[in-house]
C-alpha positions as a printed NumPy array, in Angstrom:
array([[ 22.249, -19.489,  38.969],
       [ 22.925, -16.726,  41.48 ],
       [ 20.289, -15.021,  43.618],
       [ 20.346, -11.696,  41.76 ],
       [ 18.081, -12.791,  38.924],
       [ 20.872, -12.083,  36.454],
       [ 20.831, -14.223,  33.336],
       [ 24.059, -16.146,  32.865],
       [ 23.499, -18.661,  30.065],
       [ 21.606, -18.097,  26.844],
       [ 19.56 , -20.506,  24.766],
       [ 22.07 , -20.621,  21.915],
       [ 24.842, -21.682,  24.318],
       [ 23.097, -24.749,  25.734],
       [ 24.601, -28.071,  24.654],
       [ 23.445, -31.685,  24.584],
       [ 23.501, -33.356,  27.994],
       [ 23.936, -30.118,  29.921],
       [ 22.148, -29.397,  33.178],
       [ 20.18 , -26.191,  32.736],
       [ 19.56 , -23.7  ,  35.541],
       [ 18.814, -20.208,  34.308],
       [ 16.125, -17.675,  33.431],
       [ 13.996, -17.869,  30.29 ],
       [ 10.948, -16.141,  28.855],
       [  7.833, -18.316,  28.541],
       [  6.569, -17.796,  24.987],
       [  3.779, -20.332,  24.562],
       [  2.578, -23.484,  26.279],
       [ -0.065, -26.176,  26.053],
       [ -1.141, -29.03 ,  28.305],
       [ -0.93 , -32.442,  26.676],
       [ -1.365, -36.05 ,  27.775],
       [  1.062, -38.946,  27.982],
       [  0.034, -42.39 ,  26.783],
       [ -1.053, -43.267,  30.33 ],
       [ -3.341, -40.22 ,  30.415],
       [ -1.274, -38.179,  32.864],
       [ -0.656, -34.52 ,  31.951],
       [  2.513, -32.738,  30.905],
       [  3.233, -29.25 ,  29.594],
       [  4.88 , -28.56 ,  26.262],
       [  6.283, -25.042,  26.167],
       [  8.503, -22.777,  24.133],
       [ 11.021, -20.818,  26.202],
       [ 13.654, -18.448,  24.995],
       [ 15.764, -15.34 ,  25.19 ],
       [ 17.412, -12.892,  22.845],
       [ 19.486, -15.689,  21.236],
       [ 16.718, -18.112,  20.367],
       [ 13.965, -20.503,  21.407],
       [ 13.965, -23.943,  23.038],
       [ 11.28 , -26.559,  23.466],
       [ 10.659, -27.262,  27.149],
       [  8.727, -30.19 ,  28.591],
       [  7.4  , -29.997,  32.135],
       [  7.036, -33.647,  33.109],
       [  6.978, -33.108,  36.853],
       [  7.711, -35.764,  39.435],
       [  6.498, -39.328,  38.941],
       [  3.067, -39.78 ,  40.49 ],
       [  2.43 , -36.054,  40.986],
       [  0.023, -35.324,  38.13 ],
       [ -1.862, -32.793,  40.251],
       [  1.268, -30.646,  40.51 ],
       [  1.552, -30.485,  36.713],
       [ -2.099, -29.494,  36.363],
       [ -1.844, -26.873,  39.102],
       [  1.363, -25.445,  37.651],
       [ -0.14 , -25.192,  34.175],
       [ -3.146, -23.279,  35.501],
       [ -0.913, -20.472,  36.779],
       [  1.61 , -20.158,  33.939],
       [  1.851, -16.695,  32.391],
       [  2.951, -16.21 ,  28.801],
       [  5.369, -13.282,  28.629],
       [  6.76 , -13.917,  32.13 ],
       [ 10.292, -15.034,  32.977],
       [ 10.791, -18.265,  34.921],
       [ 13.715, -20.079,  36.454],
       [ 14.191, -23.24 ,  34.415],
       [ 15.973, -26.203,  36.007],
       [ 16.243, -29.339,  33.916],
       [ 18.287, -31.414,  31.506],
       [ 19.05 , -30.474,  27.921],
       [ 19.187, -33.031,  25.152],
       [ 19.056, -33.121,  21.401],
       [ 15.982, -34.911,  20.123],
       [ 15.011, -35.29 ,  16.487],
       [ 17.616, -32.714,  15.543],
       [ 16.542, -29.983,  18.003],
       [ 17.601, -28.99 ,  21.516],
       [ 14.99 , -29.361,  24.234],
       [ 14.867, -29.112,  28.017],
       [ 13.126, -31.664,  30.235],
       [ 11.977, -30.514,  33.664],
       [ 11.133, -32.885,  36.512],
       [ 11.833, -31.667,  40.071],
       [ 12.382, -28.176,  38.645],
       [  8.674, -27.857,  38.002],
       [  8.406, -26.268,  41.442],
       [ 10.151, -23.179,  40.056],
       [  7.231, -22.648,  37.666],
       [  4.853, -22.001,  40.554],
       [  5.431, -18.281,  40.048],
       [  7.524, -16.141,  37.684],
       [ 10.675, -14.277,  38.573],
       [  9.985, -10.67 ,  39.7  ],
       [ 10.275,  -8.381,  36.697],
       [ 11.998,  -5.463,  38.429],
       [ 15.609,  -6.709,  38.304],
       [ 15.323,  -8.238,  34.835],
       [ 16.905,  -6.69 ,  31.75 ],
       [ 14.363,  -6.93 ,  28.89 ],
       [ 17.213,  -6.826,  26.369],
       [ 18.196, -10.333,  27.547],
       [ 14.829, -11.745,  26.472],
       [ 13.297,  -9.703,  23.677],
       [ 14.172, -10.258,  20.062],
       [ 12.445, -10.072,  16.728],
       [ 13.791, -10.924,  13.277],
       [ 11.917,  -7.919,  11.894],
       [ 13.594,  -5.396,  14.168],
       [ 14.79 ,  -2.477,  12.074],
       [ 12.663,  -3.343,   9.035],
       [ 10.397,  -0.617,   7.682],
       [  7.274,  -2.758,   7.674],
       [  4.914,   0.167,   8.166],
       [  6.432,   2.009,   5.211],
       [  6.321,  -1.134,   3.086],
       [  2.657,  -1.765,   3.854],
       [  1.658,   1.839,   3.216],
       [  3.604,   1.895,  -0.067],
       [  1.836,  -1.289,  -1.123],
       [ -1.552,   0.221,  -0.223],
       [ -0.741,   3.279,  -2.301],
       [ -0.449,   1.047,  -5.371],
       [ -4.245,   0.639,  -5.253],
       [ -5.567,   2.813,  -8.085],
       [ -9.151,   3.082,  -6.774],
       [ -8.983,   6.031,  -4.328],
       [-11.962,   4.877,  -2.248],
       [-10.529,   1.386,  -1.797],
       [ -7.053,   2.783,  -1.142],
       [ -8.311,   5.128,   1.579],
       [-10.348,   2.289,   3.104],
       [ -7.265,   0.071,   3.433],
       [ -5.061,   2.826,   4.848],
       [ -7.689,   3.927,   7.372],
       [ -8.582,   0.392,   8.443],
       [ -4.957,  -0.542,   9.142],
       [ -4.091,   2.775,  10.8  ],
       [ -7.103,   2.538,  13.114],
       [ -6.189,  -0.861,  14.576],
       [ -4.287,  -0.748,  17.846],
       [ -0.968,  -2.588,  17.674],
       [ -1.172,  -3.802,  14.079],
       [  2.538,  -3.191,  13.501],
       [  3.837,  -4.754,  16.728],
       [  1.611,  -7.785,  17.333],
       [  2.453, -11.367,  16.32 ],
       [  0.66 , -13.262,  13.579],
       [  0.065, -16.42 ,  15.633],
       [  0.548, -18.096,  19.003],
       [  3.095, -20.404,  17.439],
       [  4.278, -21.946,  14.16 ],
       [  4.763, -18.883,  11.932],
       [  5.505, -15.192,  12.465],
       [  4.795, -15.617,  16.191],
       [  7.087, -12.776,  17.257],
       [  6.756,  -9.03 ,  17.788],
       [  5.998,  -7.442,  14.417],
       [  5.139, -10.807,  12.872],
       [  1.64 ,  -9.765,  11.796],
       [  2.955,  -6.818,   9.799],
       [  5.741,  -8.91 ,   8.249],
       [  3.353, -11.692,   7.244],
       [  0.884,  -9.143,   5.859],
       [  3.524,  -7.483,   3.681],
       [  4.894, -10.836,   2.484],
       [  1.395, -12.008,   1.565],
       [  0.671,  -8.816,  -0.347],
       [  3.951,  -8.986,  -2.269],
       [  3.448, -12.65 ,  -3.183],
       [ -0.196, -12.137,  -4.187],
       [  0.651,  -9.098,  -6.296],
       [  3.488, -10.977,  -8.009],
       [  1.058, -13.792,  -8.85 ],
       [ -1.472, -11.293, -10.179],
       [  1.059,  -9.517, -12.376],
       [  2.583, -12.801, -13.597],
       [ -0.75 , -14.265, -14.709],
       [ -2.574, -11.292, -16.156],
       [ -2.773, -12.805, -19.668],
       [ -6.064, -14.687, -19.84 ],
       [ -6.925, -14.015, -16.178],
       [ -9.02 , -10.919, -15.652],
       [ -8.073, -10.341, -12.003],
       [ -8.779,  -7.097, -10.171],
       [ -5.308,  -5.971,  -9.124],
       [ -6.673,  -3.457,  -6.602],
       [ -8.745,  -6.102,  -4.818],
       [ -5.8  ,  -8.504,  -4.696],
       [ -3.686,  -5.872,  -2.937],
       [ -6.491,  -4.788,  -0.605],
       [ -7.488,  -8.341,   0.266],
       [ -3.901,  -9.351,   0.977],
       [ -3.241,  -6.344,   3.202],
       [ -6.45 ,  -6.9  ,   5.166],
       [ -6.668, -10.698,   5.197],
       [ -5.325, -11.147,   8.748],
       [ -6.378,  -7.839,  10.272],
       [ -8.594,  -9.736,  12.717],
       [ -5.453, -11.039,  14.41 ],
       [ -4.802,  -7.548,  15.741],
       [ -7.834,  -8.109,  17.998],
       [ -6.552, -11.512,  19.144],
       [ -3.425, -10.515,  21.086],
       [ -2.54 ,  -8.234,  23.953],
       [  0.774,  -7.354,  25.558],
       [  1.527,  -9.393,  28.663],
       [  4.78 ,  -9.141,  30.539],
       [  7.628,  -9.1  ,  28.036],
       [  5.581, -10.674,  25.258],
       [  2.115, -11.128,  23.825],
       [ -0.666, -13.449,  24.965],
       [ -3.658, -14.606,  22.957],
       [ -7.006, -13.211,  24.019],
       [ -9.985, -15.598,  24.391],
       [-11.31 , -14.304,  21.068],
       [ -8.409, -16.063,  19.308],
       [-10.062, -19.452,  19.881],
       [-13.672, -18.544,  20.697],
       [-14.363, -16.428,  17.613],
       [-11.356, -16.649,  15.325],
       [ -9.446, -13.996,  13.441],
       [-11.351, -14.466,  10.175],
       [-14.7  , -13.588,  11.737],
       [-13.146, -10.726,  13.699],
       [-11.522,  -9.354,  10.559],
       [-14.649,  -9.543,   8.409],
       [-16.713,  -7.934,  11.179],
       [-14.213,  -5.088,  11.452],
       [-13.927,  -4.431,   7.71 ],
       [-17.648,  -4.765,   6.899],
       [-18.572,  -1.195,   8.011],
       [-15.666,   0.233,   5.985],
       [-16.753,  -1.801,   2.95 ],
       [-20.114,  -0.015,   2.864],
       [-18.299,   2.892,   1.199],
       [-17.687,   0.702,  -1.858],
       [-20.106,  -0.346,  -4.587],
       [-22.   ,  -3.413,  -3.307],
       [-20.366,  -5.887,  -5.689],
       [-16.832,  -4.704,  -4.903],
       [-17.593,  -4.717,  -1.161],
       [-18.872,  -8.294,  -1.38 ],
       [-15.793,  -9.377,  -3.304],
       [-13.423,  -7.823,  -0.763],
       [-15.23 ,  -9.498,   2.138],
       [-15.207, -12.801,   0.24 ],
       [-11.427, -12.613,  -0.098],
       [-11.073, -12.102,   3.646],
       [-13.605, -14.799,   4.526],
       [-12.074, -17.402,   2.199],
       [ -8.354, -16.804,   2.727],
       [ -7.888, -20.208,   4.401],
       [ -8.926, -21.801,   1.121],
       [-10.042, -25.465,   1.298],
       [ -9.437, -25.463,   5.051],
       [-11.797, -22.565,   5.774],
       [-15.533, -22.27 ,   6.183],
       [-15.916, -20.533,   2.819],
       [-13.844, -21.809,  -0.151],
       [-12.168, -19.468,  -2.629],
       [-14.485, -18.728,  -5.547],
       [-12.581, -16.096,  -7.558],
       [ -9.027, -15.843,  -8.917],
       [ -8.408, -12.905,  -6.567],
       [ -9.405, -14.981,  -3.53 ],
       [ -7.167, -17.845,  -4.664],
       [ -4.221, -15.47 ,  -5.127],
       [ -4.555, -14.171,  -1.576],
       [ -5.072, -17.662,  -0.111],
       [ -2.037, -19.119,  -1.897],
       [  0.093, -16.1  ,  -0.986],
       [ -0.96 , -16.414,   2.665],
       [ -0.124, -20.136,   2.607],
       [  3.232, -19.499,   0.927],
       [  4.308, -16.854,   3.44 ],
       [  3.314, -19.02 ,   6.398],
       [  4.808, -22.253,   5.06 ],
       [  8.155, -20.732,   4.096],
       [  8.468, -19.12 ,   7.528],
       [  7.661, -22.419,   9.239],
       [ 10.119, -24.369,   7.095],
       [ 12.895, -21.813,   7.571],
       [ 12.421, -21.724,  11.348],
       [ 12.354, -25.541,  11.541],
       [ 15.57 , -25.629,   9.542],
       [ 17.204, -23.02 ,  11.768],
       [ 16.75 , -25.352,  14.758],
       [ 19.002, -27.954,  13.125],
       [ 22.755, -28.329,  13.053],
       [ 24.268, -28.244,   9.538],
       [ 24.153, -31.629,   7.858],
       [ 21.225, -32.914,   9.927],
       [ 17.501, -33.357,   9.479],
       [ 14.383, -34.589,  11.224],
       [ 11.277, -36.415,  10.154],
       [  8.794, -33.934,  11.481],
       [  9.416, -30.235,  12.006],
       [  6.971, -29.081,  14.661],
       [  6.089, -25.89 ,  12.792],
       [  5.718, -27.068,   9.19 ],
       [  4.653, -30.579,  10.196],
       [  6.891, -32.385,   7.707],
       [ 10.467, -33.543,   7.124],
       [ 13.165, -30.887,   7.111],
       [ 16.883, -30.919,   6.279],
       [ 19.69 , -28.422,   6.724],
       [ 22.523, -28.747,   4.238],
       [ 26.137, -28.076,   5.24 ]])
């Protein structure tokens, strides 16, 4: 790498066994422990061409350096990455030992070209228009206006990610996941109307608002987004219900309670409150479907054609990519 902070090699160009020395955006990271109890950092780094797993092992016997480095890492910053690339379990990853010293501080942002690092699979999609068109399918005018106002009043709803990792973790991911969930839930509602007396309006409203609390969980940092403390300390479900509750007072009490139940229970059996109505189940299953398909597709995209791995890190299960 030269001294001008100019990116020369991109993630998609890195091959097995190659020595890596270039600039990459730090997307997410977490501190983990080896079997002997010493720390290491598992990170996701990337650029406009893709994402790589990166493991900061540090130098043997220097556990304090790993801990100190981790305490100063900044999501959304660009770092010089020096290490060795290898294919493991079907995916390319970079291991960093002596190069951990370069993570002491990020590269100055002034000479960097953001176009080298920023990408989003939803770029160019009319997510805002799609969400507003979906909201306008709600026949109840009071509920329709509530949904439109609630979404329009949230700062960054259409640009923030849906998660720190795993699914829809990129710019615009929250809006994409929201629209996917609403489309899937509405399709389920319309496909099962015979014998199931589901409130179509509440299914749409609940799906569009189910993850609105995530808009309060992220803030722009550097070239990306970082999770706020509220992400882990409070959780997006509680934040979302707390935000929507004042709006819901405009509705008849029973309808307001049902809407809030859909939001509170959208994690289904894994949440604090289980689904107790068909509408809540439709939104939960649609949410799960959108997230799982995104995770599986992204795990598959990491693989070379004709290969598989036993455990995709996003979906948490086996994945295969056909020729």
